[in-house]
DOKOL-556273 format. One record per residue (C-alpha): x negated, y, z; residue number from 1. Coordinates in Angstrom, 1 decimal, padded with zeros to 4 digits, always signed. Each point is the difference from the previous one (the first is absolute). Example, Ala and Ser with C-alpha at 12.3 -4.5 7.8 and 13.67 -1.06 7.14 Angstrom:
SITE      u      v      w num
SITE -012.3 -004.5 +007.8   1
SITE -001.4 +003.4 -000.7   2
//
This chain:
SITE      u      v      w num
SITE +000.3 -014.8 +003.3   1
SITE +000.5 -003.7 +001.6   2
SITE +003.7 +000.3 +002.2   3
SITE -002.3 +000.8 +002.9   4
SITE -001.6 +002.9 -001.1   5
SITE +003.3 +001.6 -001.0   6
SITE +001.4 -000.6 +003.6   7
SITE -003.1 +001.6 +001.1   8
SITE +000.6 +002.8 -001.8   9
SITE +003.5 +000.1 +000.2  10
SITE -000.5 +000.4 +003.7  11
SITE -002.6 +002.5 +000.4  12
SITE +002.4 +002.6 -002.3  13
SITE +002.6 -000.5 +002.7  14
SITE -002.2 +000.8 +002.7  15
SITE +001.2 +003.7 +001.5  16
SITE -002.4 +003.1 -000.3  17
SITE -000.6 +002.4 +002.0  18
SITE +000.5 +000.3 +003.7  19
SITE +002.1 +000.4 +003.1  20
SITE +003.4 +002.7 -001.2  21
SITE -001.8 -000.2 -003.9  22
SITE -000.1 -003.8 -000.4  23
SITE +001.8 -000.9 -002.9  24
SITE +000.2 -002.0 -002.8  25
SITE -000.2 +000.2 -003.8  26
SITE +000.6 -002.1 -003.3  27
SITE -002.9 -000.7 -003.0  28
SITE +003.1 +001.0 -002.5  29
SITE -000.3 +003.5 +001.1  30
SITE -002.8 +000.5 +001.3  31
SITE -002.0 +000.0 -003.4  32
SITE +002.3 +003.1 -001.1  33
SITE -002.0 +003.4 +000.0  34
SITE +001.6 +002.4 +001.9  35
SITE +002.2 -002.2 +001.7  36
SITE +000.7 -000.7 +004.0  37
SITE +002.2 -002.0 +001.4  38
SITE +000.1 -001.8 +003.4  39
SITE +001.9 -002.7 +002.0  40
SITE -000.1 +000.7 +003.4  41
SITE -000.5 -002.7 +002.8  42
SITE +000.8 -001.0 +003.6  43
SITE -001.3 +003.0 +002.1  44
SITE -000.6 +002.3 -002.6  45
SITE +001.4 +003.7 -000.9  46
SITE +001.5 +001.2 -003.3  47
SITE -002.0 +003.6 +000.1  48
SITE -003.5 -001.7 +001.1  49
SITE +000.4 -002.6 -002.7  50
SITE +000.9 +002.0 -002.7  51
SITE -002.5 +003.0 +001.5  52
SITE -002.5 -002.6 -000.4  53
SITE +000.6 -001.3 -004.1  54
SITE +000.8 +003.3 -000.6  55
SITE -003.2 +001.8 +001.4  56
SITE +002.2 +002.9 +001.4  57
SITE +003.9 +000.2 +001.6  58
SITE +002.9 -000.1 -002.7  59
SITE +003.3 +000.7 +000.0  60
SITE +002.0 -002.9 +000.3  61
SITE +003.6 -001.0 -001.0  62
SITE +002.1 -002.4 +001.6  63
SITE +003.3 -001.3 -000.1  64
SITE +003.4 -001.1 +002.5  65
SITE -000.3 -003.5 -001.8  66
SITE +003.4 -001.7 +000.5  67
SITE -000.2 -003.3 -002.0  68
SITE +001.0 +000.9 -003.3  69
SITE -000.9 +001.1 -003.6  70
SITE +000.4 +004.2 +000.2  71
SITE -003.6 +001.0 -001.6  72
SITE -001.2 +003.7 +000.4  73
SITE -002.0 +001.8 -002.2  74
SITE -002.6 +003.5 +001.0  75
SITE +000.1 +002.3 -002.8  76
SITE -002.9 +002.5 -000.5  77
SITE +002.0 +002.5 +002.0  78
SITE -003.0 -000.1 +002.6  79
SITE +002.6 +000.3 +003.3  80
SITE -001.9 -001.5 +003.2  81
SITE +001.5 -003.2 +000.8  82
SITE +003.2 -000.6 +002.1  83
SITE +000.4 -000.5 +003.6  84
SITE +000.0 -003.7 +001.1  85
SITE +001.8 -001.7 -000.1  86
SITE +000.4 +001.2 -003.4  87
SITE +003.2 -000.9 -002.1  88
SITE +001.4 -003.3 -000.4  89
SITE -001.4 -002.0 -002.8  90
SITE -002.7 -003.1 -000.5  91
SITE -001.9 +001.1 -002.8  92
SITE -001.8 +002.9 -001.0  93
SITE -002.3 +001.6 -003.0  94
SITE -001.7 +002.9 -001.1  95
SITE -002.5 +001.4 -002.2  96
SITE -001.5 +002.3 +002.5  97
SITE -003.1 +000.1 +000.8  98
SITE -002.0 +000.3 +003.3  99
SITE +003.0 -000.8 +001.7 100
SITE +000.7 -003.5 +001.1 101
SITE +003.1 -002.6 +000.1 102
SITE +001.3 -002.6 +002.7 103
SITE +001.9 -002.8 +001.0 104
SITE +000.4 -001.7 +003.2 105
SITE +000.2 -003.6 +000.9 106
SITE -000.2 -002.5 +003.0 107
SITE +001.0 -003.7 -002.4 108
SITE +001.4 +001.6 -003.4 109
SITE -002.1 +000.3 -002.9 110
SITE -002.1 +003.6 -000.4 111
SITE -000.6 +000.8 -003.7 112
SITE -001.9 +002.5 -001.8 113
SITE -000.5 +000.5 -003.6 114
SITE -001.7 +002.3 -002.4 115
SITE -000.3 +000.9 -003.6 116
SITE -003.7 +001.4 -000.1 117
SITE +000.6 +001.5 -003.4 118
SITE +003.1 +002.3 +000.6 119
SITE -001.2 +000.2 +003.4 120
SITE +003.4 -001.0 +001.7 121
SITE +000.5 -002.4 +003.5 122
SITE +002.5 -001.2 +001.6 123
SITE +000.8 -001.7 +003.4 124
SITE +002.2 -002.5 +000.5 125
SITE +001.4 -001.7 +003.3 126
SITE +001.2 -003.5 -000.6 127
SITE +002.1 -002.1 +002.3 128
SITE +002.1 -002.6 -000.9 129
SITE +002.9 +002.7 +000.1 130
SITE -002.2 +002.3 -002.4 131
SITE -000.8 -002.9 -002.1 132
SITE +003.2 -001.3 -000.8 133
SITE +001.5 +003.1 -000.7 134
SITE -003.5 +000.8 -002.6 135
SITE -001.6 +002.2 +001.4 136
SITE -003.3 -000.4 -001.2 137
SITE +001.3 +000.0 -003.5 138
SITE +001.9 +003.5 +000.5 139
SITE -003.5 +001.7 +001.0 140
SITE -001.6 -001.5 -003.2 141
SITE +003.5 +001.5 -002.1 142
SITE -000.8 +003.5 +002.1 143
SITE -003.9 -000.1 -001.0 144
SITE +000.9 -000.5 -003.1 145
SITE +002.5 +002.8 +000.6 146
SITE -003.5 +002.2 +001.0 147
SITE -002.1 -001.1 -002.9 148
SITE -001.3 -003.3 +000.2 149
SITE -000.5 -003.1 -001.9 150
SITE +001.6 -003.2 +000.4 151
SITE -003.2 -001.8 -000.9 152
SITE -002.5 +002.5 +001.8 153
SITE +001.9 -000.8 +003.5 154
SITE -002.2 -001.2 +002.5 155
SITE +001.9 -002.1 +003.2 156
SITE -001.5 -000.8 +003.5 157
SITE +001.2 -001.5 +002.4 158
SITE -000.4 -000.2 +003.7 159
SITE -000.2 -001.8 +003.0 160
SITE +003.8 -001.5 +000.6 161
SITE +001.4 -002.6 +001.7 162
SITE -000.9 -003.4 -002.7 163
SITE +002.4 -003.0 -000.7 164
SITE -001.4 -001.4 +002.3 165
SITE +001.6 +001.3 +002.7 166
SITE +003.1 +001.7 -001.4 167
SITE +002.6 -002.4 +001.1 168
SITE +003.8 +001.7 -001.4 169
SITE +003.6 -001.3 +000.6 170
SITE +002.0 -000.6 -002.9 171
SITE +001.2 +003.2 -000.5 172
SITE -003.0 +001.4 -000.6 173
SITE -000.6 -003.0 -003.0 174
SITE +003.2 +000.8 -001.2 175
SITE -000.6 +004.2 +000.0 176
SITE -003.6 -001.4 -002.2 177
SITE +001.9 -002.0 -002.4 178
SITE +003.2 +002.1 -001.0 179
SITE -002.9 +002.4 -001.0 180
SITE -002.5 -001.6 -001.7 181
SITE +000.9 -003.0 -002.3 182
SITE -003.7 -001.5 +000.4 183
SITE +000.2 +000.6 +003.9 184
SITE -001.1 -003.7 +000.7 185
SITE -003.3 +000.6 -001.0 186
SITE -000.3 +001.9 +002.9 187
SITE +001.7 -002.2 +002.5 188
SITE -001.5 -002.1 +001.8 189
SITE +002.4 -003.4 +001.1 190
SITE -000.6 -001.8 +003.7 191
SITE +001.5 -000.6 +003.4 192
SITE +000.0 +004.2 -000.2 193
SITE +000.3 +001.9 -003.1 194
SITE -003.3 +002.2 -000.9 195
SITE -000.1 +002.7 -002.1 196
SITE -002.7 +001.3 -001.8 197
SITE +000.3 +003.8 -000.3 198
SITE -003.5 +000.5 -001.4 199
SITE +001.2 -002.6 -003.0 200
SITE +003.7 +001.5 -000.7 201
SITE -002.0 +003.8 +000.3 202
SITE -002.7 -001.7 -002.8 203
SITE +002.8 -000.7 -002.1 204
SITE +002.1 +002.9 +000.2 205
SITE -003.3 +001.9 -001.3 206
SITE -000.6 -002.3 -002.8 207
SITE +003.6 +000.6 -001.3 208
SITE -000.5 +003.9 +000.4 209
SITE -003.0 +000.2 -002.4 210
SITE -002.7 -000.2 +002.3 211
SITE -002.8 -002.5 -001.3 212
SITE -000.7 -003.3 +002.1 213
SITE -003.8 +000.9 +000.2 214
SITE +000.6 +003.0 +001.4 215
SITE +002.0 -000.9 +003.4 216
SITE -001.8 -000.9 +002.8 217
SITE +000.5 -001.2 +003.2 218
SITE -001.5 +000.0 +003.8 219
SITE +001.0 -003.5 +000.6 220
SITE +000.1 +000.6 +003.7 221
SITE +003.3 -001.1 +001.8 222
SITE +000.8 +002.3 +002.8 223
SITE +001.6 -002.3 +002.7 224
SITE -003.2 -002.4 -000.5 225
SITE -002.4 +003.2 +000.8 226
SITE +000.5 +001.1 +003.4 227
SITE -003.8 +000.9 +000.4 228
SITE +000.4 +002.1 -002.7 229
SITE +003.5 +001.0 -001.3 230
SITE +003.3 +001.0 +001.7 231
SITE +003.2 -002.1 -000.5 232
SITE +003.6 +000.8 +001.0 233
SITE +000.9 -002.7 -000.1 234
SITE -002.6 -001.4 +002.0 235
SITE +000.1 +002.6 +002.5 236
SITE +003.9 +001.4 -000.4 237
SITE +000.6 +003.9 +000.3 238
SITE -003.2 +001.2 +002.0 239
SITE -002.4 -001.4 -002.6 240
SITE -000.6 +003.4 -001.8 241
SITE -000.8 +000.4 -003.7 242
SITE -002.8 -000.3 -002.9 243
SITE -000.2 +002.9 -002.8 244
SITE -000.7 -000.8 -003.4 245
SITE -001.5 +003.2 -001.8 246
SITE -001.2 +001.1 -003.3 247
SITE -000.9 +003.4 -001.2 248
SITE -002.5 +001.6 -002.7 249
SITE -003.0 +002.1 +001.7 250
SITE +000.8 +003.4 -002.0 251
//
């Protein structure tokens, strides 16, 4: 396949599916797993409408009050109904339940969906720079292992997020990354204004936790650069709203 063919194929895969409030994005890595549904909402779409579109019916939806940390909440098999919004504090959910969805909300942070299809374990993590420094993705993977997942079988899909092209940071953020990660410089882009590649930092975190490189995929869509499609807190401020990353087994 030529570079041009590869780019055209990637552009096609990035195009939103559905219409109106059900418009959404998916990633091929998870699309190919039987029985799994997932989506990243876009500007103007609604999480419940998108979930109904990808699952074929309404499903219970679990969310958290996100606090930019590394707390992971695991849903057991007790069958209780989702807690009332905004839910308990936390930045990641893990579950083995079927017919119920877990979700996280973002507006520049990295939405990360995880799955071990053999063990039936799902995860969803919200990784902004603070959560990345705190190791939220690594903590999510460890919670999935505790729930029965196998490191080499976990698939990691990262949705639209602020890219290294736009994520300019101050020296205190750079220092926090370096304090937390001895290899942080590989995700730091020096220049007139230092920038950080959050996707790269989380990719390395997944690999360090035992995820295979060929089971990690990113949307490679910058929220700041795509006002036509995506919501960005950095671009639009507090009133921008949020997008959702969601994942579930159909049954």
